[in-house]
N, C-alpha and C positions, 0 to 999 in steps of 0.2 A: 242454455249449454253452459256450461263453468270450464275455464282454462286458464292458466297462470300458476297453480301449484303442483308439488309435484306428486302428492296423492292425499288423499281425504282417509285414507284407511293405517293406523300406524308409521305414519310417517312424522316425525316431528317439526315443528317450525309454528312461527306464528298466524300463516295465512292457514297452513293445515291446520291447526287450532281453531282458527276462524271458522272456516269452510265445515269442518267435523263438529261445531256446534250449531252453527246457522243453518246449514241444509237439510237437516232432516226435519226441523221446525219449518221450513217452507214447504216440504214435501206434505205434512199435516194440514199446512193451510193449504191444498191443492195444487201446487205446483208441481208439474213432472218436470225432473230434474236431470239431467247427464252431466257427471263430471268427468272431465278427461283425464287421465292420470299420466304418469312416465312410467313407461313399461319399463325402464331399468331400476326401480326400486321395487319390483313383485316379480320375483320368480314365477312362471309357470303354474306349478302348484300351489301359491298363496293367491292366482290372482280369482276375484271374484268377480261376477255380472250385477247383480245389484246387492244393495247395504241400505239398509233401513229407509225402504221403499225409493231409493237412487239407482240410478243405470249407471254404470261403470262401465269408462270406455279407455284401451289400452293404446296409447301410440308412442311409438320409439320415437326416443330420442338420447344421445349419447350421453355420460355419465364424466361430462366433462365441465366443470363450474363455467368457463366465460362463455359456450357455445351450446351447452345445454338447454336454456330459457329460449334461446331464440331458433333455433331448429324444432324444438316441441311445438312452441306459437305456432311458429308459420306451417307446420303439418296438422294443426290444431284447427286454425282461422279457414285452412284447404279444405280441412272435412268438413267443419260447419258451413262452407261454401257449398258443400254438395247434398248434406243432411237439413240444409234452412231450420235452424230453431228460430223461434219467434223472440226470442234475444238471445246473444253472445254476453257472459258477463267474465270480462278480463279482470285478472286480480293483478295488482302491483305493478311499478311504471317500466318494468320490463318489459313484459308483455303489452302493455298499453303501446309502445314501438309498434306494434301489426295494427294497432286500431285503423288508422286508413285504410289498410288493405281490407280491412275487412266492410268499411264502409264502402269500397270499392266496388265487391262484392255482393252488395244490396243489404249487408245484414244491418241489425238495429244493434246497438252495441253500449254496453255498460263497463265503466271502467272504475273500479273499487282502488284508490290510491291510500295505500298503508302505511307508507315511510318514503322518509328521501332517502333512497337508499345508495344515492350517489353521496351519499353522508359517511359510508360504511366501509372501513379500513382494508377490507381484502382487495377492495378495488382499484387499478390503476388509473390514471389522467384518461385513457380514451374509452376503457370503460365508464368510467362517470360520465365522460361527456355523453355517451351513448344514452344513459339512463337520463339524464336532463334531458335530450330529446324524446324519449319515452315518457317522459312527464308531461310536456309541453303538448306532444300527439293526443296523448288518450285524453287531456283534459279538454284538447280542442275538436277532437272530432266524437269523443263519448256522447252518445244521444242522452244518457243519463249518467253523471259524473257523480260518486260517491268519494268521501273522505271519514276519515275513523275518530276522529280526533277535533279540537274545537281549533287548536292550534293550525292543521294542516287546511281548515276549513278559511282561515283568515288569509293563511300564507297563497292559495290556491284566489281568493278573491285581489290579494293586493296583487299578484304575480302577474296573473292571466286575463283577469275581470270577469271571473266566471264564480257565479255561487254556487257551490256544489251541495250534495244533500248530504247534512251528518246525521252518520248512521253509526255513534259507538259502538264496542264492541259492547260483550254482556259478561256477565259474571255465573257461573254454573250453580244449579242449585244444588249443592254438593252437603253430602250430612258424613260427619266426620266420623272415620271407623276407627272400633275399638280392638279389629285386628293388630298384632304387631309382626305378622311373618316377614315383610319386607325388611324389618329393623332389623330381624334376629340375621337375617340372610347379610348384611353388610356389617352386622356388629355394632348397631348403632342404641343409643338408650334413649328413652322419650324426652324430650323438651332438653335434650343435651347435643343439640347438633344443629348449624350455621346451614341454611337451604338454599341454593341457587339454583332453579328450574331456567335453562334457558339452551339455546343452542350453542353448540363450543367453537365459538368463532370470534377476532378479535375485536369487532365492537361491542362486546357483550361483556366484556373487562373483566374476564374469571381472573385475568393474572394481578388486578389490582386485590380484587377481595383475598385471595392468597396472600400476599404478601401483608396486607392489614389483619389478617386473620392469624398470621405467624407473630405479627407483632403484638396482638392484644393475648394470645394465649389462653383463652379463658380455661381454668382449669376441668379438665374432665369433659369437654367440648371436642365435637369434631366439625370436620367442613364438607359437606356433598355436595356434590356437583350431580343434576341430573340432565344429561344430554347425551345424543348419540357421537359414542366415541371414535372417529375414522382414523384408523391407525395410520393411513397414507397422506393425512395433513400435518402441516409442519407445529401448526399450533395446538392439535390436540399431542404432537409427540413431546410438545413443552408441559402440558399438564398429566401426560401421563409419565413424564420425570418427575414432577413434585412428588406427586403421589408414590412414587417407589423410592423417594426420598423421605417423606413424611407420612408417618401411620396414620395421621390423624385428617389426612387428604382423603375422601371417597369419590369416586368415578363410578357412578352407578351403570350409566350408558341410559339410552332411551327407555322409559318409563312410563306407564300407563296403567288405565284402569285402576284396579284395587290397589295396585302395588304405588302408585303414584299419590292415589286417596291416602294411602299409609303414613307415605314420607311426608303431605302437606299436614295430616292432622295432629304428627306428633313433632313435629318441627318448632324449636326454639325462639329462631330467628330466622327471617327470609330476608336475605339479601339482592337487589338488581343491579349493577353497577353497572350496567348499560351506558355507552356514550350514544346509541341511534335507537330508539323506540319510534313506532306510529302511535300504537296506543294499549300499553302494555298489559296482556291476558295472563300472563302469571303473577303478575302483581294483584291484578284482579279478585284470582284464585286464591292466593294467599291469603288475601284478606277474609274472604268468605269462611276457611276456615281456622279464622281467628287468631293467625301468628302473628306476631310483634313485624313489624317489616319495616326495613330501611330500604333506600333507593336513591339513586344519581339524582342530581337537581337538573337535569333537563327539562324541556317543554312537556312532552311529552307525562313524563314522568309526575311533576308539578301540578298538572292537571287531574291528578287523583286526590282528592280529599284527605290527606294526611297530615297528620302534625306537623307542622315546619322545622321543626328539629329532627324530625326522620328523615331526613336529605342532606347528601353530601355533595362538595363538586366534583364533578366526574376527575379521576385518578389522583383525587388528595387521599393517597392510602393511610395516612398521618389520621387526618380527621374521622376517615371511617374509621380504622384502629382502635380510636376513641369513642367510638360511638357503640361498636362491637363489645369495648369492655364492659361500657357503663350498663348496655339491655342483659347483658348476658350472665349479671349478679344474681336476678331473680329467680325463681322457679320453674321459668320460662313455658308455664301452662298459660291456656289461654285466660285475658285480665277483663275487664270490666270495660276499658278503652278498646279493646279489639271487638268485646261482644258489639258495643255503639257504632264501630267503622265497619264492621258487619255488615247490619241494618243499614247503612248509607248506601254502603255498595249493593246490597240485593235491590236497595229501592230507586235507584239511580242507574242502574247498569242492568239490562234484561237480555236475554238472548230471543226473548219470546219478540218484544218489543223490537228489536232490529230485523227479526225475519219479518214483522206486518211493516216496517217500513220500508224493507228491501222489496217485499210484494207490491207495496204500492209503486214504487221508480220501476219496477217491471211493467208491470199493467200498463202504467205511463208512457212507457218508451215502446210497450207491443202497440198501442192504439195511435201511434206518431202522434200523440200529444206534445214532445218535447220544446222545450226553447230552454237557453243558457240567459242568464240574467237575472 
């Protein structure tokens, strides 16, 4: 049983993408998977009970940023206590706060630490303190703790003295799309737009990218943000205002499937300016499409094998502007360097391998063979 994500179908987010890639492969490997989704994200007419061999269950949660995760995870743990899965898999350090309760009910628990969520700018001091407690309890009470990056593995060992299993995110087996329907819909030219795929939240630093792009002003280029636009959210309102004032800024909203494939395929440059990442799935995806890349120089991004001149300090919009100006002077089409990086990413980051390692953790925990150290 999987708990902690908002939903696996048509919901944007790093953990949601992780689950969307991982669990169908686990189902093919023989795991009987049930994912508990938050009903607030799925109107009744959109609710399906099965998806790619996975059972989907819907539990209520308020759609309120601070309490949503806590309420849904509590209900999910109570549901698991009745349903008695062989393994309960909690994703992220917020839901991990309930790991001790799951253990109290006699459940066997796996926790995946995706990122240091208490570093995210949207949270206040109290929420950050609670998330730190969630991290500590999740690692301590998990029968099988998992981390998604070497940086997190080293951190967990140093802070808590526990050796977690490292299972990095994978890169999709994506085939570039020749079609351009989505480009026409948003009035984009192939290889003449800078792409950023991320949730529209402050720690992703889209504002930095806008400032840098407006300084660089590459002729004929646009700046495209792919992410769900929540019109009631203050940060999204700021991005909407930027787009209203500047026709070169495009907000596409959440995109998936063919539309997202087309946007990746024909991008001239991909930029990830985040202040916080666990293991950046969007960066891996862009590399698979052989798109030229720029990323903020945070530890999680630095772990990806990009040339060192493709990184910039977080928040340094002048440095980012210089790099954008330099990298938008060519054709924007895939290069030999892009193809070489594609080969490295494909070889080193595999969702199939991630599924096999996760299955091994499940079997280890289910038969009671766990131990920390």
